[in-house]
N, C-alpha and C positions, 0 to 999 in steps of 0.2 A: 089248318096251317098256311096259307096261300098268304095270310096277314106278311105287308112286309119287314113290320119289327120280326116275324117269325120266325122269317127266311134270312134275314140278316146274323139274328141272336144264334143258329144251326149251321149256318156257315162260317162265325168266327168259333162258334166251337169243334166244329168238326174239322177246321183247316188247324185249329191251334193242336188236337190228337193229332193232328196229321204231322204237323211240323214238332211234336216230341216224338213220336214214334221211327220217325225219319232220320231225328237224328242219333238218338243214340242208334237205329241200324247205319248208318255209314261211320258211325263212331266204332263200332267191332269188327264194318267192312275195311275201313282200313288200315284201325289194326293190325289185322289181319296182312295185309299190303305189306304193311311196314317192316312187322313183324321181315317178311320172305323178299326184302328189300326189291317190291314188283316195280316195271318200269309207271306203274300209274297209280296214282293218289288220290283219294277223296277231300284232304284237308292238305295242308302244307304244312311242313314236314320240317325239323331245326333241320341248322346244316352237322353234317357231320366232321368228324378226321380219323383217317383211318394210314395204319402206317405199317409202309412196305417194307419197309426193311431198305439195306443199303442207305438209310440218311433219306430215306423219300417216304414224300405221308399224301393222300390222297383228302382230299375238302371234295367233300357233298353237297350241293345242295336242292333242294327241295321245291320248286316252287318257287315264287318270286312275294317277297314282305311287302311290295308295295303294294298289289293287287290283293294283300292273306283276304279284303273284305269285300272286293269285286265277287265273287263266286255264291256268297250267304244274299249280296243286297242282289244277287241275276233270280236266285231262288225266291228270294219274299220279293219281289217283283212278278213274279208268276204265278205267286199265290194267289195272292190280289188281281190278276188279271182271270186268273182263274173264275175267284166269288163272283167277279164282275159279270163278267160272261154267262155266269151258270143262274141267273135269275130268272124267272121265270117271267116270257111275254106274252101274255093276250096272246089268242091265236096262233099262236106257232108252233110251223107245224115238223115231220119229223124232219123232213127234207133242210130245215134251217136246224133243229136237236142237233141234228145229225152233222149239219155247218162248226156250230158250235164244237165241238168233242174234235174233230175233225182241228179246228182253227186253234184249243187248247194242247193237243195230242202235239201238235206239229212244234209252236212254243215249248212247251217241254221238253222235247229234245233238243233242240236248240239252246237252250240252256242248259241243260247238262250237258253236250258239248263245247259251248263254251268253259263249262264250270271245269271240264277236266281239261280243259287245252292249258287253262290260264295254270292248275295244282299240278300236272303232269312232264311242266318241262325241268327238268333235272340237269347240272350240270354238274362237271366233276373235273373237278381240276388236280395234278399232278405235278409233285413240288418237289424236285428236287433241291434242297436244304442243304449241300454243298456248293452247287452248281450257278443256282440261282433260277436255271433252266424252267418254264410251268407250260405243261398244254394242256387246256383246255375245248372240252366238247360237250356239247348241249345234244341231250336227248330229248325228243319228243316221241310221247308216246313210244318211248323205246328206241325210235327211232335214230341214228345217229348224226350227226350233223359233222361236218369237215373236221378237226382239228385244227387251234388255233395256239399256237407257240408264243411266249412272249419270253422278258430274262429280269430278273428281280434286283433287281442292285445289290451287293452285296454286304456285309453279313445280311440270309435273307433273318430278318424278325418284320412280325404286325404292327399296327397301330392303331390307334380308331381316333384318330386327327384329321377324318376320312375326309372333310366341308371343301372344297375351294375358296381360295381366299377372296374370287373377286363379289360380293351380296348378290349383286343379283342372278347367278350361277347358285348360293346356294340350296340346299334339298334338305327340310326338314323332318325326312324319313330315314336321312344318313342318318340323325340324332345314336341311334345303335348301330353303331358299324362297324368292322372290322377290314383293314385295309394291310396292301404290302404294294412300296414303291415301285414302278417298273424303272427301267436304264432311260428311259425317255424322261420321265420324271411323270407316267400318268402314273395311277394305283388300281391295284387292280380289289375292286370292292367285293364284301358280303353286306348287305345290311342285312339284319336283325331288326327282330318284330317285338324284342324288350329289354331291359338290361338284364333281366335275370339270363336272357338266354344266351348273351354278351359272353357277360359274363364266366357261361358254364363251355360255352367256343373256344375259347380267349384261356381258360385253364384245359380245353384238350389240345389244343393248339398245343401250349407250352410245355407236356406231358407229350408229347410224341416229337420236344425238341427243337419248336419254334416259340423263343418268347414272343412277347407283345410289352411293345416300348412305346411312350408318352412324349413328347409325341416327331410323328412323321414333319418331313420337311415340304414343306405345303407347295403345290403347285398351280402354277398364276395361267 
């Protein structure tokens, strides 16, 4: 059992089993959190549209699509480090072993906190389709930030030509994005993970009285 190949194979199989089990547990817990609209999410949820009445809608964005893969990379990096640190060292003392366990535990806690911080930054936009007024509020772990106010150009309509005209400022992550044009010609942008998510979001917007048109006037 002390042969290096046996240790590596056992570590790989053990890590794979842990990853599969952890993924299943995360999916189950996250489904429950999403149904309850909890302030903490383990995964990034698709943006939603809700009708508040009086020609007002609420757009909720749960996490940042640009950071979607970072928590998974953090967790993968943790398991790699844990496997490497777990290799037995000839003559290691109990103190060294406890130090390794403590290091792995601290690394796991830091990884989980970082992942939750990225996932649990939720933003809600309250959009008045009549006046064009927008109230934006970020919440981190459910803790509300200051409300910011914007004013959209009328009539209120969303678009998916969200890239700036300056080639140096173009962002590949905005190839699937929905945006509104502000009075000062800036854009209020919702980035999507996939074209399917973008189509569903725009269909929900249209169903609540906010059409999506192409293209929006470009900003410079």
